[in-house]
N, C-alpha and C positions, 0 to 999 in steps of 0.2 A: 674513385669511390671514397666517400667519407667513412672513417672507421670510428666507431663510437663505443666507449666502455660505460660501465655503470656509473663511474664518477662523473662523467659528462652528463649523463641523464639526470643525476642528482642536481647538478648545476643548473640544468634546464628548468628544474623544478623551482628555482628561485623566483620564477615569474609570479609576481603579485602574491608571494607567499611569506614575505617577511624576512627574507635573507638578502644580504648584500650581494650585489653582482661582482664586487671587487674580488671575492674569493674565487671567481671563475677565471680570472685573468690567465692563470698558469695552466689551465686544463682545457680551455676552449679557444679555438682560433679558426681562421679560415681553412687551414690545412691540417686539422688535427689528425694524427695518425697513431692513436693509442692502440693497445694490443688487441682488443676485441673487435672482430670484423666479420662480415658475412660475404663469403666468396660468391654466392649465387643468390638469386631472388628467392628461391625456395628456402634457403637457409635463413634469409631475413624473415620471411613469413613465419617459419616454424620457431625462430628464436625470439621474435618480438610480438607477434599478434597475441599469443596466450597471455603475455604480461599486461596487454591492454585490457583484455577481458577481466583479468585478475584485479585491475584497478577498480572495477565496479564493486568488488568485494571489500573495498576499503572501509574502515570502521565507521566513518561518518556518512557513507553513501548507501548502497543498496543492501544493507543488513537490517535485521529487525531492530537492533539498537542504533541504527543509523537514521536515515530520513524518516522511516516509519515511526520511530520513537521521538523524533525531534520536530518534524513538520507535518507529515502526511496524515497521521492518525491520532494526533494529540490536540486537546482543546476542542474536541468534537463530542458527539453523543454516543459513540459506540462503546467506549470504555474509559475508566479513570486511571490515574497513575498513583495509586496509594502507596506504593513502595519504591518509587523511582529513586535512583541515586540523586543526591541533592542538585547536581549540575543540570539535571533534566527539568527540574521544577519550574524555572522561569519560562521555559518554552511551553510547558503544559498549561501554566496559569496566566499566560499572556502578560508577563511583566518582565520580558527580556529587554535588553538594551544593546547598543553597538558593541559594548565590551563583553557580552555574554560569551563564555568560553566555547560552547559547542557551535555557535554561529561562525566564529572564526575558524574553527577546525574544519567545518563543513566546506566553507569557501576554499580553504587551502587544498582539500582533497579533490574538489571539483577541478580546480585549475591544474593540479598535478596530473590528473588523468587526461585533461584536454591537451596539455602540452605534450604529453607522451604520444597522443594520437597525432598531433601536428608533426612531431619529429619523425614518427613512423612514415607518414605520408611523404615527408621530405626524403627519407631514405629510399622509398620506392622509386622516386624520380631519378635516382642515380643508376638504375638498372635499365638496360635496353631489352625490354620484353614486350611482347605484343599486348594490345589492349585487351584481347580476350583473356590473357593470363593475369594481367594486373588489375583490371577493372573490378572483378568480383571482390578482390582483397580490399581495394580502395573503398568499395561499397560498404563492406563491413565496418571499416574504420570511420567512415563518414556517418553511418547510422549511429555508431556509438557516440560520436561527437555531438550529433543532433540530439540524442537522448539526454546527454549531460547538459547541454545548453538549454534544452527545453525545461528541465527541472530548475536550472538556475534562474531563467527569466521569469518563471512562475513565482519563485521564492523571493527574488530580489528586485525584479523589474529591470531598470537600466544598469547594465554591467559592462565591463570591458569585453570587447569581442576580439579574441585572440585566435587567429587562423593562419598566421604565418608559419610556413614549413621550414624556414631558415633557422639554422642552429648556431649562427655566428654570435659572438659576444655582443656586437653592435645591435643585433636584432633582439637579443635577450634584454638588453638595457632598454630598448625602445618599447618592447612589450610590457616591461615592468613599470613603465611610466604612462601607460595608456589611460585616457580618460574614459568615462562611461559612454557606451553606445546606447542609443535609445532602444527600448524594448521592441519597438516596431522593426528596427533594423536587425536586431538579433533574430527575430522570428523569420525575417527574409532569408538569413543565412541557414537557419534550421531547415526551412523548406527546400532550399537548394541542395543541402546535404541529403535530405530524405528523397528528393526526386531522383538524384543520382543513384542512391542506393536501391530505390525501387526499380529503376531501369537496368541496373547492372549487377544486382545481387543474385546470388544463387537462391534456388527455391528452398523453402522450409520442408516441402514434401520429401520424405525419405531421409531427412536430416534430423539432428537433435535441436530441441528448442533453445538451447543455450548458445547457439550460433546465430548471428544476425542474418536475416534473409530478406529477399525482396518483399515477401508478404508482410514481414514484421515492419519493414519501412513503410509500406502502404498503410497499415493499421495505425502506426504512430503518426503518419502524415494526417490521416483523418482525425486523430486525437488532437493534433496541433491546430488544425483548422477549427475544430470545435472549441478548444480552449481560447482561441483568439476572439471568440465572440463575447468573452467576459467584458462587462461594462466598466467604464472608468470608475464608477462608484465602488466597484469591487476590485479595483486595482488592475483592471485589464486594459487591453488596447482597442477594444470595440471594433474589431475588424482589422486594425493595423493598416499597412500599406503593401503594395506590390513591389517588385524589385526596382521599378522605375520611380518609386516614391509616391505614387498616386494612391489616394485613400481607397480602402476597401470597406464595404459595409459589413455589418454583422450578418446580414442576410446572404451576402456573397460567400462568407465563410461557412455558413450552414449548408449552402448548396455544394461547396467543395467537399465538406466533411461527408455529406450524404453520398456524393459520387464515389469517393474513395472507399467508404465502408460498404456501399452497395456492391462494388466490384469484388471486394473480398468475399462477400456472401455468395455472389454468383459464381465464383470460382469453384465453390464446393470443396475447397482444400481442407476446410476445418468443419467441425461439428461439435455440438454439446456432448460431453460424455453422458452416458446413460445415468450414472450415479455421481452425484455431486462430490462425494468424498474422493472418488478416483482421480479427480483433477489434481489433487494435492498429494496423492500417494504415488501414482505412476507418472513420473516427471515428463515422459515423452509420449503423452497421450495426444489425441486428435483435437484437443481444445486449446492447449497452451501454444501460443504463437511465438512468444519470446520469453525466456526466463533467464535470470541470473543464476548460473550454475554453482553449486557447492558439492564437493566430492570428499568430504571428511570421512574418517578421521585423519586429518593432517592439518597442521596449523597454517599451512599456506593456502589451502583450498577449502577448509571447513567453514561452516556457517553457524549462525545463532538462531535460525528459525526453529521454533519450538522451545527455545530457552525462556522466552518471556511469555509467550502464549502457549499454554499446553499443560500436559500432565507431568507427574513425577516430581522429583526434586533434584537439587544440584548433583547429588551423588550418582544419580541415575542418568545424568545428562538431560534432565527434564527442566521443568519450569522454575523460574525464580519466584513465581507467585507475585509478580509486580503489579498486576492489573486486576481490576474488577469490572465486570460487564455493566454497562449502563442499563438501568432497570427498564426504562421506557423502550430502549432499543431491543433488549432481550425479549421483552413481552410482545414486541411487534410481530415476532414469528408466530405467536399463538393466536393472533386475531383470525377468526374464522373457525377456530376449534371451540370445544365446549369448556375449556379450562378457564376462560375468562368470561365474566358476565358484566353487563353494563350496570347491574345493581351493585350497591356498595353500602358499607356501614353495618349497623347492628341488625338490619332487617334482611341480610343476605340469607337466602334459603339454604338449608342443610345440604341440599342436593348439589349446590355449586361446588366446583372442585378447587377453584382459586378465585376468591372475590377480587374484583377490580380495586385498584388502589383508591383509598379514600383517606386522606391524611388526618381527617378529624376523628374518624372512628376506628381506623384500621391500623394495627400494629405492624407497620411496614418492615422495619429491619429484621424482625424475627419471623416473618410469615413464610409459609411453605405450602405446598400442595397438601390436600387431605391425606391422612395416613393410608387410606385405601388406594389412592392414586400412586403413592410412593411404593407400596407393596407390589402393585401390578406393573409398575415401571412407567414413569412419566412419558417416556418416548413412545409408548404404545398408544398414547392419547394425542400425540402431536403429528399433524399431517405433513408439516414442512421438514424435510430431512436436514435442511441447513441449520435448524435449531440444535439438533443433536451434535452436528459437526462443529458448530461455531461457539456454542455456549457450554462451558464445562461446569458441572454441578457436583463434582466430587472434590474433597479436600486435596489440593495438589501436593501439599508437603508430606502427606501420609501415604500416598500410593506406593512410593518406593519402599518405605518402611514395611509396609504389609507384604510386598513382594519378597523382601529379604527376610521376613519373619522376625523383624525387630519389634520389641515392645509387646505388650499384651493387649489384644483387641477382643473384647467380648462381642458377641453377635449384635448386641445393641450398639456398641461403639461402631462396628463396621457399617451397620445400617445407617447410623447418623452421618458417618463420614461420606457415605455414598449418596446422601440426599440432603445436601446443604440447602438452607433457605436462600431465597433470592438475593439477600444482602451479601452473599458470598459467592455468587455465580461469577465465573471468570471467562475470558475469551479462550478459544481453543484454536481451531483452524489447522495448525501445522503439527501433526501428530507423530511423535517419536515412538518407536517400539519400546516396550518396557519388559524386563529391565534393559537398560541401555548403558553401555560402558563409555560412550563418547563423552569427553569433557565438554563443559559449556563453551560455546563458540567454535566447536569443532564437529558440527553435524553435517549431514549429507542431504538436507532438505533444500530443494531449489526454490527460488522466489519467482512465482509466475507473474511477470511484469505485464504481459499482454495476453489475453485469452479471448476466446470466441464469445463468451457471454458478455464481455465488455463491449465487443463489436456490436452486438445486438442492442445493448442498452444505449450506447453512444448514438447509433443510427436512429433509434427511437427518439432520442432527444433532438436530433437534427430534423427529423420528420415533423415533430411537434411544431418547431419553429417555422417549418415550411407548410404548415396547416394540413398535413396529411395525417390526421389524428387517428383514423381507422387503422392504417398500417402501423403506426407507432404503437398503438394499443396491442396489436397482434404480436409485435416483437417483444414487448414487455411480458406478455402472457406466455410466450414461448419459453422464456427464461423461468418464469414461475412454475409452469407445468413440469419442467424437468425435476423440480424439487419435491413434487407432491407424491406421497405414498398412494397405493391403491386402497388400502384398508387401515382403519384405526379403531380403537375403542371410543365410543361416544357416550357411554354411560358406565357407571360402576356395576359390574355384573352382580346379580343377586345369587343367592344360594351358596355363598362362600362366607365362612367365618373369618373376618379380617383381624388378625392378631399381630401387632408389632412386636419384633423381638425384644426381650427384656433379659439383660445379662446374657446367660447362655441358654435361655429358652428360645427356640428357633422361630416361634410364631407360626403363621400360616405356612403349611408345606409348599414348597415351590411347585411341586407337581400339581397341586390344586390350583395355584395361580395360573400356571401355564395352560391348564385345561380351560379355565374361565376365560382366558385371553383368546384362545383359539376358537372357542364357541361363540364369542360375542363380537368379533371384528365386523365392522360395517364399512360399506363403500364410502370413500372420500368424495365429497361433492366439490368439484373444482370451482364452481361459481362462487363459493364462499371465499375464495382466495384470489381469483383473477380480477383484472381491471375491468370494470363494467363499461358498457357502452354509454354514450351520452355525456361524458366528461368534456369540459372545454379545455383549452390549452393550458391554462394556469392550474387547473385541477389535475391534469395529466402530469405536469411537472412535479406537483406536490406528491403524486403517487410514485413517480420515478425516483424522487429523493429517498423515499422509503425502500423501494425495491433495490436501488443501487446499494444501500446500506446492507440489506439482508444478503444480497448475492456476493458483494465484493468486500465484505467485512474483513478488516485487518490485512488488506492487500495494498495499503498505501495510496488509496485514491479518494478517501472520504473528504478531506479538506478542500482539495482541488475541485471536486464535484460540487460541493456546497458553494464555493466561491463562484464558480462558473455559472451555476444555476441561480445565483442571487439569493441563497438561502442560509448562508453561514450565520448572519446575525439573528435570523429568525430561530434557528436551532439553538444557538447559545442562549438567547434571551428566554427560551422556553424552559431552561433548567430550573429545577426546584429542589427543595431540601431533600426530597426522597428520590431524586434522579439516581442517587446512590447514597446509602445510609451511613457512609463514613463521613461524619459531620466534622471534618477538620478543614484546614486551609486547602487541602488537596481535593476536597470534594468538588462536585460540579459547581457549587455556589462560588467557590474561589475562581473557577474559570469564568463564570458569568461576571463577577465583580471586576476582573482584570481586563475584560475584552472591550476593544474599541474597533469598530469595523474599519474606519478610515486608516487606523494605524496598523492593524494586524492582518491585512491581506498580503503584507510583505514583511520580510525581515529587514533590519537595517544593514547597511554596509559595515563590515567589521571595523572596529575602531583602529586596530593595529594596521590595517591596510591603508586607512586614511592618513596615518602618521607616516608610513613608508612611501606612499605615493601621493604627492601634493596635487597631482592632476585629477585624482579620484574624487568624485562628488558624493555626498551623502544624500539619502532620501530626505526631502525637506521635512517630512513628518518627524524625523529623528534628529533634526538639527542641521547645521551646515559644517562645511570643512573650511573654516577660515574665510579668506577672501575669495575662494573659488566658488562659493555658492553651493547650491544643492539642486537636485532634480525632482 
C-alpha cells in the first residue's frame, strides 16, 4: 500500500499550478513510504474524504467571496459591486485579462481540489474491499470531481482534463504539461462521473445535504445536459458529443435533461419548503439536495455567507455592505402589487404608493415609498415573500450599533435607518442572527448548491424546448405560488392619522397601525403573479429569465442561466443610468460599457499557466500562446 503524507499531497498540487516539479524529486517516488499511512479502507475514508469536501470551501471556489463574487453573480442584473475590493472590479466590469489575479487563483484552487480527488481514488484502489463497500465512496469523489469540472468547463471552455489516479513523479510531470482538452470531451468525462455516482451513490434521504448522494448526481447530470444546450454564439457546445465522439443535438440534450429531472420529481424524495426563508435557515430541509457545508465558528470550516449579503456589520459578523441591489431586479418582485403603477412623472396620482421610474420627471436616487406605506410596513403591501427575504432595506452598517446601544439614535433616525430609499437597497438572502460574535469568514451558513426549486425551473426550461409549454408553465407557477402570501394591504387604510416620527416624537402609535393592518388585509390574487396561458416558447423563456432571478437570487446561478438561455447580452445592454444610482465607474453603466458577448462568455486561460506549460493554449479571443496557437 502507498503511504502518503501531507508533503506529498502538496507536491501533487504542483499540477498546472505554477510550481516546479523538480522540488518533488526527493519526496515522491514509485515506492514512497513516508510516515502517514492508512491501515484500513475505513481509516482512508475517514482521513481523506473530509479534506476533499473541505476543498470546496477554498477561498476562490464555493464561498460567497469565491465564484459567486468573481463569476456567477457579477456583471449581471441582480446587484452591483459598489464596495468591492479593487481586485474584484475587473471581473465585475468585464475588463479582465489573462493576468487578472483572481482568475489565476481560481484556476489553481480548482486543480488542487481535482488532483486531491484523483489521488484519493488512486488510494482506494490499493485496498482489497468489496465493490459494495468502495463504490459509494468512489461515487462521492466522482460527483465532486464532476462538479468541479462542470464549473471549469463553463468558465474556461477547453481545459486540461486531468483524471489520472497515479501519484508517481513521472505522472505529475505529464499532467503538468497537458494541453487543452476540448470542452466536448470534458463534458463526456463529467457525464461518466455523474452516471457512476448516480448508480452507486448513497441516497440523500435520511442523510445531510452536504454529503454527495445519488440524487444530487442525478440533478447535476440534468443540469449538465441542460447547460450543454448553450449555443456556440454564447460560448457553448451546442449539444456536444457522446462518448464515441458522435455529435449530439441540442434537442437530444433537452430530452436527456428532462428525463433526469422528471425522474427526480417522480421519486418524491424532495419538495418545496412551505416557507421560502426556511430553505436558507434550516440547512437539512426537504428542498436542498446538495449543499457546501460550513460549520463555523472555526477557521477551518467556517464560511462567509452573510458577510457580503446581509445585515449587521463586521463587528457583529454581519455584512461588509459591499453590494447594492439592482433597481429593476428589486422592483420586479413588486409587479402585480399596488406599489408600482404604469403611470409616471408629475401626473402620478397621490394615491399611488411608489410611482414607476421615469428618469425625466422622477428623482430616482432619493425616491422611497410614501410615508404612510413606510409607517404601515412595506412588507405588508408585498405579496411575494422573496422580496422581504432577498432585498434588504435597512442601513446594514448601523444595525449592529443599535443592538449594542452605541451612538445616539432619535426615533426619526431609527425610522430613516429602517426605511432606506431604493437607491440603498441591498441583497440579503443569507441571514445571520444578530448580535453575532462570529468573525467574518467564520460563519455556519451552508451554501445550497442544488435545490428542488431549481429542479422545477430547469425542467420547465427543457419542456419549453420540447414544446410542452403547458406543463412548463405549471412548473414555473408552482415555484411562484410557494412565494405568495394569503393576504396583504392593497390600499392605505383610512381613519388613521399618519405621523412620521420627528426627533423623539413617536408619530402614529404602533397599536393604531397594527389595528389598521389587521382590519384591512385583503386576499392576494395569484393571477396577478402567475405565468398566464397563451405565451409562446420565446415569451415563456423571457418569463423564466425573470422567475429564475427572483427565486435563485444570489445563489451563484444567474450568469450561467443567462448564457444558457441566450439572454446575457440582452440583460447587460438593457442597463441604464438608474439601474443603480451610484453613478461611478462601478455602476451598471460601467458593466455595459465593458461587456462584449463574444469575449465574456468565458475567462481567459491564466497567463502564468501559459508561461509554465508551453503545451497549454489560450482562448483565441484573448490571444495566442506563441507558436502553439489558440483554441
